[in-house]
RODO-2510 file (C-alpha; in nm, 4 decimals, decimal comma):
residues 263
     n   res          X          Y          Z
     1     x    29,1986     8,3918    -6,0860
     2     x    28,9535     8,2925    -6,3999
     3     x    28,5817     8,3496    -6,4001
     4     x    28,4213     8,2283    -6,7558
     5     x    28,0151     8,3357    -6,7765
     6     x    27,8243     8,1602    -6,9778
     7     x    27,5205     8,4218    -7,0452
     8     x    27,2276     8,5218    -7,2637
     9     x    27,3588     8,8795    -7,1709
    10     x    27,6829     8,9875    -7,1692
    11     x    27,6422     9,3351    -7,2023
    12     x    27,5135     9,3367    -6,8871
    13     x    27,8938     9,2060    -6,7746
    14     x    28,0743     9,4607    -7,0119
    15     x    27,9900     9,7955    -6,8329
    16     x    28,0644     9,6729    -6,4465
    17     x    28,3735     9,5480    -6,5314
    18     x    28,4652     9,9236    -6,6145
    19     x    28,3419    10,1245    -6,3197
    20     x    28,4390    10,1666    -5,9535
    21     x    28,6822    10,0476    -5,7823
    22     x    28,6995     9,6693    -5,8332
    23     x    28,7860     9,7479    -6,2265
    24     x    29,0994     9,7251    -6,0594
    25     x    29,0524     9,3676    -6,0227
    26     x    28,9077     9,3202    -6,3564
    27     x    29,1765     9,5808    -6,5449
    28     x    29,4813     9,3978    -6,3645
    29     x    29,3462     9,0439    -6,4469
    30     x    29,3648     8,9383    -6,0843
    31     x    29,0012     8,8486    -6,1741
    32     x    29,0321     8,7484    -6,5216
    33     x    28,6381     8,7465    -6,6386
    34     x    28,5957     8,5990    -6,9898
    35     x    28,2313     8,6384    -7,1486
    36     x    28,0334     8,3298    -7,3636
    37     x    27,7599     8,4316    -7,5336
    38     x    27,5563     8,1666    -7,5272
    39     x    27,3724     8,2040    -7,9112
    40     x    27,7017     8,1922    -8,0463
    41     x    27,7188     7,7836    -7,9842
    42     x    27,3624     7,7738    -8,1240
    43     x    27,3813     7,6021    -8,4616
    44     x    27,0476     7,7177    -8,6211
    45     x    26,9177     7,9876    -8,8316
    46     x    26,7379     8,1402    -8,5628
    47     x    26,9921     8,1262    -8,2836
    48     x    26,7509     7,9207    -8,0901
    49     x    26,8524     7,8319    -7,6918
    50     x    26,4939     7,7311    -7,5396
    51     x    26,2113     7,5445    -7,5802
    52     x    25,8767     7,4841    -7,4474
    53     x    25,8950     7,2412    -7,1184
    54     x    25,8177     6,8998    -7,1345
    55     x    25,4556     6,8418    -6,9347
    56     x    25,3366     7,1485    -7,0502
    57     x    25,3563     7,4700    -6,8088
    58     x    25,4165     7,8186    -6,8924
    59     x    25,7668     7,9730    -6,9821
    60     x    26,0616     7,8060    -7,1784
    61     x    26,3567     7,6099    -7,0769
    62     x    26,7264     7,6717    -7,2016
    63     x    26,8073     7,3681    -7,4134
    64     x    27,1079     7,1072    -7,3445
    65     x    27,2816     7,1451    -7,6844
    66     x    27,4123     7,4872    -7,7516
    67     x    27,4849     7,5224    -7,3240
    68     x    27,7415     7,2092    -7,3919
    69     x    27,8775     7,3477    -7,6819
    70     x    27,9386     7,6794    -7,5391
    71     x    28,1010     7,4867    -7,2158
    72     x    28,3241     7,2598    -7,4403
    73     x    28,4883     7,6106    -7,5495
    74     x    28,4896     7,6895    -7,2233
    75     x    28,6948     7,3922    -7,1365
    76     x    28,9208     7,4098    -7,4501
    77     x    29,0295     7,7554    -7,4223
    78     x    29,0905     7,6659    -7,0584
    79     x    29,3165     7,4094    -7,1726
    80     x    29,4890     7,6501    -7,4477
    81     x    29,5913     7,8928    -7,2009
    82     x    29,7082     7,5883    -6,9831
    83     x    29,4854     7,6392    -6,7247
    84     x    29,3097     7,2861    -6,7635
    85     x    29,4973     7,1644    -6,4723
    86     x    29,1982     7,0423    -6,2798
    87     x    28,8597     7,0946    -6,3567
    88     x    28,7116     7,4181    -6,2852
    89     x    28,4162     7,4595    -6,0116
    90     x    28,0660     7,4969    -6,2115
    91     x    27,8134     7,7177    -6,0482
    92     x    27,4986     7,7638    -6,1546
    93     x    27,2445     8,0952    -5,9978
    94     x    26,9251     7,9361    -5,9006
    95     x    26,6733     7,9845    -5,5925
    96     x    26,7522     7,6401    -5,4548
    97     x    27,0810     7,7046    -5,4242
    98     x    27,3215     7,7318    -5,1084
    99     x    27,2611     8,1280    -5,0063
   100     x    27,6138     8,3136    -5,0873
   101     x    27,7655     8,4577    -4,7597
   102     x    28,0919     8,5717    -4,6907
   103     x    28,2672     8,2626    -4,5716
   104     x    28,1959     8,1334    -4,9520
   105     x    28,2880     8,4812    -5,1138
   106     x    28,6386     8,4257    -4,9120
   107     x    28,6600     8,0816    -4,9868
   108     x    28,6264     8,1623    -5,3577
   109     x    28,8662     8,5237    -5,3546
   110     x    29,1352     8,2512    -5,3015
   111     x    29,0809     8,0152    -5,5399
   112     x    29,1324     7,9642    -5,8605
   113     x    28,8020     8,0894    -6,0345
   114     x    28,5012     7,9058    -6,2035
   115     x    28,2271     7,8577    -6,4892
   116     x    27,9598     8,0456    -6,3608
   117     x    27,6070     7,9877    -6,5725
   118     x    27,3652     8,2098    -6,6022
   119     x    26,9872     8,0500    -6,6583
   120     x    26,7041     8,2884    -6,8047
   121     x    26,3340     8,1140    -6,8666
   122     x    26,2305     7,8955    -6,6726
   123     x    26,5908     7,7391    -6,6049
   124     x    26,8200     7,5204    -6,7853
   125     x    26,7334     7,1356    -6,8887
   126     x    26,8077     6,9305    -6,5993
   127     x    27,0532     6,6694    -6,8149
   128     x    27,2962     6,9030    -6,8541
   129     x    27,2949     7,0159    -6,5017
   130     x    27,3069     6,6984    -6,3805
   131     x    27,5982     6,6115    -6,6188
   132     x    27,8006     6,9344    -6,4863
   133     x    27,6953     7,1803    -6,2393
   134     x    27,9418     7,0593    -5,9162
   135     x    27,7808     7,4160    -5,6653
   136     x    27,4681     7,5669    -5,6946
   137     x    27,4146     7,8995    -5,5098
   138     x    27,1455     8,1634    -5,4375
   139     x    27,1806     8,5588    -5,4429
   140     x    26,8865     8,5108    -5,1385
   141     x    26,5561     8,3939    -5,0542
   142     x    26,4065     8,5601    -5,4030
   143     x    26,3200     8,5102    -5,7675
   144     x    26,5117     8,6723    -6,0218
   145     x    26,4739     8,6973    -6,4045
   146     x    26,8245     8,5608    -6,4588
   147     x    27,1473     8,3774    -6,2924
   148     x    27,3524     8,7089    -6,4249
   149     x    27,2703     8,9805    -6,1268
   150     x    27,4297     8,6599    -5,8981
   151     x    27,6909     8,6422    -6,1225
   152     x    27,7688     9,0087    -6,0552
   153     x    27,7239     9,0286    -5,7394
   154     x    28,0013     8,7132    -5,6393
   155     x    28,2598     8,8310    -5,9003
   156     x    28,2079     9,1793    -5,7064
   157     x    28,2180     9,0434    -5,3950
   158     x    28,5505     8,7920    -5,4779
   159     x    28,7026     9,1234    -5,6880
   160     x    28,7256     9,3370    -5,3597
   161     x    28,9116     9,0787    -5,1370
   162     x    29,1782     9,0959    -5,3616
   163     x    29,5473     9,2375    -5,2999
   164     x    29,5346     9,6064    -5,3491
   165     x    29,1722     9,6611    -5,4947
   166     x    29,0844     9,9124    -5,2318
   167     x    29,2100    10,1666    -5,1418
   168     x    29,2558    10,1043    -4,7354
   169     x    29,3784     9,7199    -4,7188
   170     x    29,1994     9,7363    -4,3938
   171     x    28,8333     9,8024    -4,5229
   172     x    28,6478     9,4904    -4,6322
   173     x    28,8068     9,3525    -4,2637
   174     x    28,5697     9,6335    -4,1437
   175     x    28,2955     9,5742    -4,3157
   176     x    27,9383     9,5397    -4,1706
   177     x    27,7601     9,2293    -4,2911
   178     x    27,4147     9,0755    -4,2037
   179     x    27,3613     8,9684    -3,8322
   180     x    27,1632     8,6771    -3,7678
   181     x    26,8050     8,7457    -3,8149
   182     x    26,4975     8,5500    -3,7059
   183     x    26,2149     8,4601    -3,9264
   184     x    25,8635     8,6620    -3,8781
   185     x    25,6468     8,4856    -3,6710
   186     x    25,2755     8,3876    -3,6881
   187     x    24,9791     8,6509    -3,7845
   188     x    24,6019     8,6196    -3,7201
   189     x    24,2807     8,8522    -3,8172
   190     x    23,9264     8,9010    -3,7651
   191     x    23,7623     8,6563    -3,7102
   192     x    23,8030     8,5596    -3,3807
   193     x    23,6883     8,2009    -3,4081
   194     x    23,7190     8,0205    -3,7838
   195     x    23,5364     7,7399    -3,8530
   196     x    23,6180     7,5570    -4,2036
   197     x    23,6156     7,1655    -4,3068
   198     x    23,8877     6,9359    -4,3197
   199     x    24,0096     6,7084    -4,5122
   200     x    23,6696     6,4754    -4,4150
   201     x    23,4396     6,7814    -4,4857
   202     x    23,4443     6,7764    -4,1124
   203     x    23,3981     7,1625    -3,9350
   204     x    23,7455     7,2436    -3,8009
   205     x    23,7062     7,5376    -3,5114
   206     x    24,0494     7,7237    -3,5942
   207     x    24,1060     7,9513    -3,3071
   208     x    24,3279     8,2480    -3,2526
   209     x    24,6049     8,1899    -2,9940
   210     x    24,4189     8,2642    -2,6757
   211     x    24,7430     8,4939    -2,5711
   212     x    24,6523     8,7122    -2,8963
   213     x    24,3325     8,7828    -2,7404
   214     x    24,4797     8,8638    -2,3459
   215     x    24,5626     9,2134    -2,3926
   216     x    24,8924     9,1522    -2,1878
   217     x    25,1653     9,2783    -2,4150
   218     x    25,4331     9,1477    -2,2366
   219     x    25,2938     8,8365    -2,2743
   220     x    25,1974     8,8829    -2,6443
   221     x    25,5198     9,0343    -2,7277
   222     x    25,6980     8,6650    -2,5793
   223     x    25,4801     8,4428    -2,7464
   224     x    25,5805     8,6529    -3,0701
   225     x    25,9351     8,6031    -2,9635
   226     x    25,9060     8,2145    -2,9090
   227     x    25,7032     8,1824    -3,2099
   228     x    25,9990     8,3292    -3,4187
   229     x    26,2483     8,1173    -3,2476
   230     x    26,0408     7,7971    -3,3334
   231     x    26,0456     7,9003    -3,7008
   232     x    26,3399     7,9762    -3,7328
   233     x    26,5004     7,6749    -3,5520
   234     x    26,2626     7,4059    -3,7869
   235     x    26,3348     7,6075    -4,1326
   236     x    26,6427     7,8283    -4,1469
   237     x    26,8567     7,6577    -3,8315
   238     x    27,1703     7,8464    -3,9439
   239     x    26,9645     8,1822    -3,8622
   240     x    27,0022     8,0908    -3,4804
   241     x    27,3505     8,0076    -3,5027
   242     x    27,4341     8,3498    -3,6803
   243     x    27,2002     8,5249    -3,3659
   244     x    27,3669     8,3524    -3,1396
   245     x    27,7203     8,4796    -3,2580
   246     x    27,5985     8,8074    -3,3228
   247     x    27,5096     8,8106    -2,9624
   248     x    27,1255     8,8911    -3,0808
   249     x    26,9473     8,6014    -2,8258
   250     x    26,8985     8,6756    -2,4720
   251     x    26,9442     8,4229    -2,2044
   252     x    26,5018     8,3719    -2,1978
   253     x    26,5805     8,3013    -2,6024
   254     x    26,8453     8,0320    -2,4941
   255     x    26,6509     7,8747    -2,2920
   256     x    26,3394     7,8105    -2,5086
   257     x    26,5258     7,6746    -2,7507
   258     x    26,6832     7,4291    -2,5205
   259     x    26,3592     7,3013    -2,3995
   260     x    26,2465     7,3286    -2,7492
   261     x    26,5611     7,0840    -2,8294
   262     x    26,4288     6,8590    -2,5936
   263     x    26,0794     6,8536    -2,6706
***
């Protein structure tokens, strides 16, 4: 399989490809990684690849033209190498993308590879993304300075699943993966009764939920658990499925979720 990486910082990848047990996959070209420095595809004297965003605001946006030229060079090189049968997946790393998980890694480890777009600054011009990107991926629910770290993580995860890469062929089958975890419940502090104006400017009483003032630790724990379940079901229902599959939901949890689905 072949991965073409379009990046402003190819030097971040080069040491990674030469260390650790996964280097076997890269050295043998089981996972063939080609680096494409984006500045080489900027035509002006300053090798500019970014400019100010329309509409104002902080930061810079990566320009379409250098990205278009870099991607065209990748496709031409793939075609010349006889790898033009079928368009490669074009992957963009962004916090708004699908979270990378082991199911995705297994799927990609059996595939032909992809083109990895590593954004920087405030991101890439949306017109380029709309024209070319076929899959957007995220490393998790946090923000990074660029797409290089998610790309490295994906390459590492795919490489270790290749035959003969690990010392023990069964090692990856015994790995521990993140169990299904629930989102946190709401929290409250002083004052017990907060009065603030509503949208119409009228005073609105905002009390702390009474159960938290009850002193009944069992009921408080139950309330917090139910609020956690409620929030997770509403915002990240896939975590409920993961928790269920991992055996982390109690009969009381399941009863609450059934009642929640009917309400």
